[in-house]
N, C-alpha and C positions, 0 to 999 in steps of 0.2 A: 504494499500499500504506499502510495506517495505520502510524504510528510509536509510540514511547513504550510505556507499559504499558496498552494499551487492553483486553487480555485480562483482566489483574488487576483493572482497573477494573470491567469488566462482571460479573466473579464477585462482587466485593464489593457491587455494586448489586443484582444479581439472584440471587445464589447459583448453585449447581450443579444438576445433574439429581438427582433423588431417588435414583436407582440408581447414583450416581457411585462410592461407595465399594465397592459390590459389584462393579461393572464393573472397577474398579481392582484389586481383590483377585484376581479371575479373570485379568486380564491378567498379573499378577505371577506367578500360579501357573503360567501357560503359558509362561513364560520359560525354564524349564528344558527343555521339549520343543523350543522353538525352537533353543536353543543346541545340544542334541544333535543335532537334524536338520542344522543348519549344519555341524556338525563332520564329519557323515558324507557330506554331499553336496557340499560345495564342493571344487573341483578346481583344479589349476594354481596360478598366482600367488596368487589370492584365498584358495585353501586354506592356502597357506604362511603368508600374512599373518594368517589367522585362528588358525592354530595357534600362531603366535608370540605373539599377543595373549593367547590362553588360558594358555599357558605362563608368561607373565610374571604373569598374575592368580594362578595357583596358587602360584607362588613367593612372591609378596607375602603370600598368605594363609598358607602355611606358616610363613613368617618371623614373622608376627604371632601365630600359635598358639604357636610355639616360645617367643616372648618372654614370652607369657602364662604358659606352663608354667614357665620359668625364674623368673618373678617370684614364684612360690609357694615356691621353695626358699630356706630360710633360711640365714643364715651367709655366708661369703665365697664369691664366684663361682668363685675358683680357689684350691685349697689350696696354702699356702705350703710350699716344699720345706725340710726340716730340714737346715741346713748344719752342725749340731753346735755352734754358737756360742750361748751363753746370752744371752737378752734381758733388758734392764733392766726393772725392775717397771713403770715408766711406759709401756713399749711392749707389755706382754702383752696389753692389751685392744684394741690397734690392729689391726684386720684389713682387708683389702681388701673394702669393701662390694659388695654385688651391685647393679650399675647397671641390671640389666634391669627394676627396679621403676618406673623412670620412666614408661614407657608405661602401666602398670597404675594408677599413682597418678594420672596425668593423666585417665584415663578415669573413675576414681572421683570425681575432683574435679568433672568435667563432669556426672556423674550427680547429685551432691550439689547442684550449682547448679540443675540442672533441677528436682530435687525441691523445693527451696526456692522456686523461682520459681512452681511450680504446686501448692504445699501450700495445701490449702483447709480451711475449718472443719469440712466434712462429707465425710470421705473415702469413706465407704460410704453407699449409700442403698438402699432397698427397690426390687426389680425391679417393673416394671408389664407385664402381659401385653397382648397386642394386643386381647384381648376387653375389657379394661378401658379401653384407649385409644380404640378406634374402635367406633362403632355402625354396624350395617349399615343401609343406607337402600335399601329396595325401590322400584324404579321400573317403569315400563311400565303398559300398560293394565290387566293383571290381576296387577300387582305380583309378577311372576315373576322379574325381573331383580334381581340383588343384587350389582352390581359397585361401588356407591358406598359410600363410608365417610365418617362425620361424626366429627370429633375431639370427645371429651367432656372434654378438658383445656383450660386457658387457653393462648392463643397469642399470639405477637407477629408483626405484619406491619408492613412498612415504610410510610413516608408515601405512596409512590407505588404502592402495591399495588392491582391490578385483578384482579377475579375473572375466571376463564375463563367462556366461555359455558356456561349451565346443562347443556346437553345433552353437553358435554365434560368437565365438572368431575368428577374422580374423588374427590378428597380435599375435603371441605367443612370449612371453619374458620368456625363461627358468628361473626357480628359481635358477639353478646352476651358471647362468651367471649374477646374480644381485649383485650389489656392494652397500654398505651403508657407507664405510669409505675410506679415501684416504690419502696417505702419502704426506703431504703438507709441502713444504720447504719455510721458510722466507728467502729472498734473503739479507736482511740486518743483521738480527740476526744470519743467517747461522746455523739455527736449523731445524730439520725435525720432525714433530709431526703428529701422527695418529688422524685425525679429522673426525667427522661424516659429510657426505654430506647432505646439505639441499635441493638443487634443481639443475636442469641443465639449466644454463642461455642461452647459445648458442651453438649449434653444427655447425661448419663451412660447413658441408657437404650438409645440407638441413634443412629447417624449420621443416619438417615432423620428422626428426630424433631428433630435440630438444623437440618436443612434446612427443615423445616416450621415451625420457631420455636415448638415446644411448650415450655411452662413448667411444669416439675415441680420436686419438691424436689431440690436438689443441682445444678441447671442453672447453668452459668456465663454470666452476661449481661454486656454492655457498657453502661454508663450514662454520661450526660453529667454530668461533675462540675464544669463550668466555674462553677457558682454557689458552690462550696465555696471558690473561690479558691485551689486548690492550684497551686503552681509547681515547676518543676524546678530543678535546680542552676544551669542557665544563665539562670533567670529567665523562661522561657516558661510560659504557663499551661496546665496540663494540661487536655485536653479530654475525652478518654474514659478510664475505668478499668473493670476487671473486678470483678464482684460475684457471689457465690453466693447462690442462693435457699435460704432457711433453712426456709421454711413450705410448706404444700401449698395453692396458690392456688385450686384447685378447691373446697376445703373453706371456706377463709376469704374467698374473694372478692377478695383483695388480694394483691399480691406484696411479701414482705418479704425483704430481702437484707442481706448482710454484705459491705462493701467489702474487697477483697483489697490489703492494703498491704504 
């Protein structure tokens, strides 16, 4: 049996199936049906163990929901009983603060950090229809078959990319529309450098376009910034960084991007 992270390495080199996201969504949608079926059919010791596990999950969920509801309540968590004694002036503003806000504040902090990490120059882009993205290629002796599609936008493919046999290739990525480098602008240094593209991280149009490496406006790409001489706090040279495409490559013929710092 192979060891180490050979599965992750293969995914990084060759990508996933084009319908991976759709299959994953359907699998997650079926989880509820599977849980319900197991709860009704499992008998004996396995049924008891399953019921115990489900009960623990429900209790944890109810506790979390209750903590969130309590975090919205302002003021002290427990009203202080009036014992008839007058309080000094400097103690009037002191109350027992609600400690249930800890979980809510930690979640908000994580969300803020995630938003800062993925904040991009172009948060919204225009949607692209499939009719604009793909061109129908008719095949066969009388040109009656129309199962092939040709991408009309610029794309990126890796160094070791090999086309499938022509008879089996459904999605055609024209070699004339392939891009290997991008004009990347560093916002702080105010310099623009032609850097090689390493991969396509995310296309906002569709996960399928991400897998195919389609380059459209707003796409997040990974570029090789070793030429810029950027180093980390530990002194190591930064190899790859993310950048967002700011132009429409199919109109300009080149890829212009802004580095995400």
